N, C-alpha and C positions, 0 to 999 in steps of 0.2 A: 619524137622529141621528149615524151614523157619518160622514156628509158634513160635518156641523157640526163635529164633533171634528177632522176632517181640515183644514178651513179655518182653525180657530183654533190648533190645536196644531202642525201641520207647520212653519209659518214660524218659530215660537219654537224648535223643536228644531233646525232647520237653521241658525239664525242664528249660534250659536257656532262651528259647523263652518266657515261662510263666513269668520268672523274668523280662525280658526286657519289656514285655507288662505291667507288674505291675508297672514299674517305671513311665510310662506315665499315666496310670489310674488303680488304685488299684482294682477296681471291675471286670476288664476284664479277668484276668488270670483264674478265676473260670470256665469260659466257656471252655477254652482250656483244663484245667485239668480234668473237668468232661467228656469231649469228649474222652480224652486219657484213662481215667479209664473205660469208656464204651467199648472202642476198646479192651483194654486188657482183660476185662471180656469176650467179644465175642471170642477173640483169644483162651483163656483158654478153653472155652466151645467147640470150634471147635477141640482143641487138645484132649479134653476128648472124643469127638465123634469118633475121629480116633483111640484112645486108643493104642498108640505105646507102645511096651513092652521092646524094647532094649534101652540101654543107648546111648546117643549121645555125640560125641566130636565135638564141634563147630569149634575149631581151632586145626588142627593136631599138634601132638607133644607138646601139652600144657596140663595143668591140668583142663582146662575149659570143664568139661563134665557134662551132665545132664541126669536124669532118669525120664522121664515123665510117671510114672506108679504108681499104687497103692496109698499109702499114700502121696507120692510126688505130684502126680497130684491132688488128692483130696484137699490137703492143698493149692496147687497153685490156685485152684478154689475158696476156701474159702477166700484166701488173696485177689483175684481180686474182689470178691463180697463185702468184707468189705471196700475196697478202694472206690468202686463204691457207696456204701450206704453212707459212710461218706462224699464223695464229694458232693452228692446231699444235705445232711443235712447241710454241711458247707456253702452252698450258703445263707441260711437263718441265720445261726449262726453268720456269719461275715458281715451281711447286714449293721450293724451300725459301723463296724470297717473299717478304711481306712489306716491303717499303717502296714507295713511289710507283706502285703498279697502276694505280688510277691515273696518274700523270702519264705513264708510259702508254697505256691503252688510248687515252684521249688524243695524244699527239700522233699515235700510230694511225688512228682513224682519219684525223685531219690530213695527214701526209698522204694517205690513200686517195682522198678526194682530190688533193692538189696534183698528185702524180697522174691520175686519170685525166684531170683537166689539161695538163700539158700534152699528154699523148694523144688526146682527141681534139686538140686545138686546130683551128682552121686559119689562124693568123698569128703573127709574132706577138702582138700585144696580149692576146689571151694567154699564149704560152708564157709570156713574161710574168704576168700577174700570178699565175699558179706556180711558176718557177720560184718566185720570191717567197711565196707562202711555204712551200716545202723546204726551202733553205732554212727558214727560221724554225719550223716544227721539227725537222730531223736533227737539229742541233741538240735537242733534249735527249735523243737516243745516245749520242756520244757522251754526254755529261751524266748519264743515268746513274752511274755508280758514285759520282761526286767525290772521287778520290783526287789527289793532286794531279796525277797523270791524266785522269779523265777530264779535269777542268782545263788543263793546258791543251789537250787535244781538241776539246770542244771549242775553245776560244780561237785556236788556229783554224779549225773548220769554219767557224762563223766569220772570222775576218776574211778568209778567202771567198766565202760565199757572198758576203756583202760587197767586197771588192769586185767580184765577178758580176754581181748584179748592177753595180754602178757603170761598169764598162759596157755591159749589155744595154743598159738604158741609153747610154750615149750613142751606141750603134743604131738602136731603133729610132732615136730622134733624127739622126742623120739620114737614115733610110726613108723615113716618113717625109722628110724635107725634099729628098732627091726624087723619090718615086711617087709620092702622094698617096701611098697605100701600104699596108702591112699584111694584106691578105695573100695567102699562098697562091691562090688561083689567079689573082690579078697582077702579082709582082712581075712575072716574066715579060708581059706586054708593056707594063709601065716602065720597067727598066730599059727595055729596048728603045723606048721613045725618050729616055732621060737625057737631059743635056748637061748633067753633072756627073760624069763617070768617076771622077776623083772622090766624090762623096760616097758613091756606091762602094768603091773599094775600101774606103775608110770604115764604112758601116760594116762591111763583111769582116774586116779584121777585128773590129770591136765585138761582133757577134761570135766570132771564132773564140776569142779569149774569154768572153763572158760565159758562154756555155762550156768552154774548155775547163773552166775552174771546177765545175761540177763533175765533168767527165774524168778528171784526174790526169789531164794532159800536161806534159812538161811545158813550162816550169811551174805550173800551178798544182802539182801533184802531191805536195808535202803533207797535206791532210790525210791522204789515204793510209800510209803506214802508221800514222799516229792514231787515227780514229778507230780503225777496225779492232785492234787488240783490246781496247778499253770498252767498246760498245758491247751490249748483249749480243750473243751470236745470231738470234733471229733478226735483230736490227742490222747486223753486219751483212747478212745475206741480202737484205733489201738495199742497203747502201751500195754494195758491190754489184748486185744483179740488176737493179732497176734504176737507182738514182744516178749512177754513172751513165746509164743509157738515156736519161733525160738530157744530159749534156750532149751526148752523141746525136740525139734526135734534133736538137737545135742546130748543131753544126751541119747535119745532113740536110735540113730544110734550107739553110743558107746556101749550100752548094747547089741544090736542085732548083731553087727559085730566085736566088739573088745573083750569085756569081757562078753561073753554069758554064762559062766559056773563058775563064781567065787563067792563063798558064802561070802567071806570077802568083796568084792565090793558091794554085795547085802546088807549086814548088814550096811555098810556105807550109802548107798542111803536110806535105810529104816529108819534109825535113823534120818537123815537129813529131810526126808519126814515128820516124826511125829512131829519134832520140828517146821518145816515150817507150817504145817497145823494148829497146836494148837496155835502157836504164832500169825499167821495171823488172826485166828478167834477171839482171845482175843483182839488184837489191834482193829479189826473192831467193836467188841461189845462195847468197851469203847470210841470209836471215836464220836465226836459231829459235824463232817463235812461230808457232803453227799459224795463227791468224795473221800475223804480220807477213808471213810468206804468201798467204793467199791474197792479202791486200796488194802487195807489190805485184803479184801475178795479174791482178785485175788491171793495174796500170799498164802492164806489158800488153795485155790483150786489147786494151783500148787503143794502143799503138797500132796493132794489126788492123783494127776496124778503121782507124783514121787513114791508114795507107790505102785502103779500098776507096774511101771518100775522095782522097787526093787523085786516085786514078779515074774516078768519075769526072773530076774537073779537067784532068788532062785530056781525056777522050772527048769531053764536051768542047774544049778549045780547038780540037782537031776535026770536029764535025762527025765523030764516030758514034752515032746514036746507039747502034746495037751494042757496041762495046760498053757504052755508059750503062745500059740496062744490065749487062752481064756483071759488071763491077758492082752495081747496086745490089744484085742478087747475092753476091758474096758478102757485102756489108750487112744486109738484112739478116742473112742466115747466121753470120757470126755473132751478131747482136743477140739473136734468139738462143743460139747454142751457149754463149757465155752466160746469159741470164740463168738458164737451167742448170748449167754446170756449177756456177757459184752458189746457187740455191742448195744443191746437194752437198758441196764441200763445206760450206759454212754451217749448215745444220749438223753435218758430221763432226765438225770442230766443236759445235755446241754440245754434242753428246760428251765429248772429252771434257769440256769445261764443267758440265753437270756432275760428272762422276769423280773427277780429279781436282778440279779447281786450279788447274795448271795449264800452261801453254808452251813452256820451254821444252825443246826436244829431248833434253836429257831427263827431264822429269816425267814425260809421257812415253818414253821409249819402251816398246814392248807391251804397252797396255792392250793393244787390240789384237794380240796374237790369236785369241780364241773367240773373237767377236765376229762371227761369220757374216751376219747381215750387214754390219757396219763396214766390214772389210770389202764386201761386194759393192756396196754403194760408193764408198770412197774410191775403190779401184775403177769403177765405171766412169766416175767423174774425172779421175786422173787420166784415163785413156782418152776420154773425150777432149779434154783441154790440150793434151799432148799432140793431137792430130793423128792418132793411130787409124789406119784404114778400117772402114766399116763403122766408124763413129762420126757423130755430127761435126766435131771439130775438124776432121780430115776434109770433109766436103767443103765447108766454108773456107778453110785455109787454102785449099787447092784452087778454089775460084779466085781468091784474092791473089795468090801467087801467079796464076795464069794471067790475071789482069796486068800485073807488073811486067811479066815476061813479054806479053804482046805489046805493051806500051813501049818497051825498049826497041821493038822492031818498027813500029809505025810512027814513033815520035823521035826522030833523029836529033832534035834540038836538046832533048833531055835524056838521051839514051845512056850516057855515062852515069848520070844520077840514078836512073832506074836500075841499071845493072848493079851499082853499089847497093841500092836498096834491096835488090833481090837477095844478095848475100847476107845483109843484115836480117832480112826476113827469115832466111833459112837457119842462120845461127841462133837467132832469138827463139825460133821454134824448137831448136835443139836444147837450149837452156831451159825451156819450159818442161821438156821431158826429163831433164836432169833434176830440177828441183822437185818435180812431182815424184820421181823415183826416190829422192831423198826422204820426202815426207812419208810415202807409203812404206818403204822398207823400215824406217825408224819406228813407225807406229805399229805396224802389223807383222813385221818379219823378225826384227832383231829382239834380243833379250835385254832387259834392263841391267845396268852394271851392278845394281843392288839385288842380290839373289832373293832376299826376303820380300822386297817390294815386288819383284816379278812373280813370286809365289802368290802374293795377295792379288795381283792383277789376274792371274790365271783362275782364281776362285770366283771372280766376278764375270760369269759368262753372259749374264743378261744385263745389257747396258741401257736399254730404253724400253718404254712401254709399247704396246701394240699400235697405238695411234701414231706415235712418232715414227716407228719402224715402217708403217704402211706408207706415210707421206714421203719419207726419205727414199724408200725402195722404189716407189712408183715414179718419182722424179728421176731417179738414177736409171731406171729402165728406159727412159726416153732417150738416153745417150745413143745406144745403137739404133733406135728407131729413127732418130733424126739424121743418122748417117746413111740412110737408104735414098738413093737419087730420086726415086718417084716422089717420096714424101718431101724431100728438099726442093724438088722442082715445083711441087704443088704450093709450098710455102712461098717460094720465090715468085710464082705467078700471082699469089694473093697480094704480096707486098708491092710489086711493080708491074712490069709488062707481062701479061699472060703468055706471050710468045716465047719467053725465056724458058728453056728446058735444061734441066740438069741431068745429063745422060750418063749411063754407065761407061760408054765409050770414051768420053773425055775425062771423067773423074777417075776412072780406074785404068787409064791408058798407061803404057810403060813409062812414058816421060813423067806423068804425074806421080806414079808410084815410086819412081827413082828419086824425084824431088822430096817426097815425103819420107822415103827411106833414108836419104842422106841426112835430113834433119834429125831423125830418130837416132841414127848412128852417131852424129855429133853429140847428141844428148847423152847417149850411153858412154861415150868416151869422156865427156866432161864429168859425169858422175864417178867413173872409175879413177880418173887421173886427178881430178880436183877435189871432189867431195870426199872420197875415201882417203886420199893421200894428204890433202892439204887442210881440209875443213874438219877433220876428226883428229884430235890430239889426246893421247892418253885415254882413249875410249870415250871422249866427250866431244860433242859438237861445239865448234867455235866459230866466231865471226872471222872475217878476213883480217881485220886489224889484230885480233888475237893470234891468228895463224902466223902473221908476219912479225909477231912480237912487239906490236905497237899499241897494245890495248890501253896503256896508261900514259902514252905520249901524245902531246897535242902541239901542233906547230904554232909559231908566234902569230902567223897570219890568221889561223883558225881562232886563236884566243882573242885577237884584235876584233875580228868580225863578230864573234860570239859576244864580246863585251859591248860592242856598238849596238847590236840588235837588242841585247838585254836592257841596256840603258835607255834606248829609244822606246822600247816597249813599256818600260816602267814609267817613263815620263808621260807617254800617251795615256797609259792606264790611269795614272794618278790624276791627270788633267780631266779625263772623262768622269772619273769618280767625283772629283771636286765640283765639277759643273752639275752632275746629276744630283749629288747630295745637297749642293748649295741651293738648288731649286726648291728643296724641301725646307730650307732654313726659315724663310718668311712664315710659312705655315706653323712651324714649331715655335717661332717667336710669338706669333699671335696667340697660340695656345697657352704659352707661358704667361703672357701679360693678362689674359682673360681668365685664367684659372682661379677659381675661388679657393682652391686648396693650397695655393703656393705659400711658401714660408715668407714671412715679411722680411726676414733677413736676406732673402735672395733678391729682393727688389732692386738692390743697388749693385747686382752683379753686372759687370761690364758686358755690353752687347757682344763684343768680340769673344769674351770667355764663354758666354752662352752659346754663341755660334760654334765655337770649337767643341763644346760638350755635345751639342746636337750632331755635329759632323761625326764625332767619335762614336756616339751612340748609334747613328744610322749605319755607319760602316760595320760596327760589330753585329748589327742585326741583318745585314745584307746577306742574301742567298746567292750562291753561284749562278743559278739560272736567271734570276732577276737582274743580277749584274751583267750577265751576258746579253740579255735582251736590251738593257739600257745602253750598253756599249754599241750594240748593233744599230739601235735606233739613232744614236748620236752620229755614228759613222755614216749611216744612210742619209741623214739630213745634211751633213757637211758635204757628202759626195754629190748629192742632188744639186746643192747650191753651186758647187764648183762646175758641175756639168752645164747647168743653165747659164752660168757666167761665160763659159767657153763658147757655148752655142750662140749666145747673143752677139759676141764679138767676132765669130768666125763664119757663121752660117746666116743668121737673120740680119 
């Protein structure tokens, strides 16, 4: 219990200290933050060695309970490792930046605590509380640069996070009403005796969309391609590698403990999974920005994971318990693989940003030709995410593909859907290989169109310090290690059923190799026929609209929708600002009338004019982050009132 307290409490307690240190000297908080991340990693390792099996309630008669076992503990360890790795890399990444670092490290530590709280939670309410905390604190990562693009991306992220939180809250309220508990351990038996199955289904759908907002699931994915290019690269690695898994974690818990045998719920998840994986892959293929491509790739990989979760639900509805565990093994392994892969790829992208300050493919083209260590790390990550045999991505994708294939044989009612899904799975995997080929060849194989720029690139052989190189290469070398069936089987046994075995015979069978090979062959064809022929014009990488000659054209419908959403957003924003600043007006009026320094001539100033001046002054002094939190707080309060109103008239 003391270790759980240490893991949750220490980062929160030290976060304000990091901020205060940063106000005096911006470079100092990194030492404290790195030390805390190291301490948390050691604490989670010690917890893993002890391997407690029972759930713990830290505060009696409250919902704060934790389950440090199986997948909970494993992802607590992965979370701690990723924070440790990015903390070490951040020291070099922010070496030339001296603004807002105290704020960055403070919220980084709070988000660490909140993420560990979600991953180790033993009930939905504990997970919800920490989920909401990390939604607000990670918002500061996106807005860190405070550029116009960063502010827009951060507000989009915050709006979707708040919306997802409100929907999730409604789902948990329904679930509590229907089952009488939110404990993972008690939910299966409570739901089996539940007399309101409609409430349970509604709760499951709300939980799916609430956590899906953080996971980047379609149609709540729009924050992903906006947030990653503007966030610092270490933060992007955590947003993609861990915070999306927080959303997946919640959906996975809903499937395992709430709706474990609903075919209708499985169909919903599977259809959303197919749309998510295909849409993300296409967006990544047509992107010309390094980090945006990796962000869209994360969306696609979330779709792969969701397809496995849907297969768990399908098999559960058919009573195929062993197949449920096999599908769960694929889900858990792909979550682990994707976390490690995105840690490598986003840190590699961070090296590019450090040295060039650019992300567009034409600007970074050829920069890595003589960067051997970075080329190796990025190449291993690309092979892993593409599902090349002997790499971790191949093992987990093969398990997920086998689950869909077997489902089409044992589930005749949805066989057509699953066969269609199998082809979407294979083609999306091929697109993954295509866009990773595009990135790797552009960055490490081609030459820049500007000969002088390429010459300057070649002179810079050393692109990162030894600490950054060590943490990037160490993580990259995990890619082939995670691709070995004994290790994959060991991890699968830790996460779920110890009886699940990932054997060489099934993973490297002729059928599995042919499936993986077909996907890679499709990817190679897409790269040669689409990327090289269509998406490169006059020696420059172009988007699909540019390739089709429509870069400057916009349909009437698109203009209409854009105008509508822009107008609605402006009205909502101004309304929230008016309310927020208006609340300060009485205080400012009181200060005005009580001030001994005021000019006598101002005593006859109309109250409305004084209010207008106060409002204008407050607006001028407002900070993007404080505005963001005010907006989120207002939306949360309004949302909670609406939810309570609905619950009163529909449930209670």
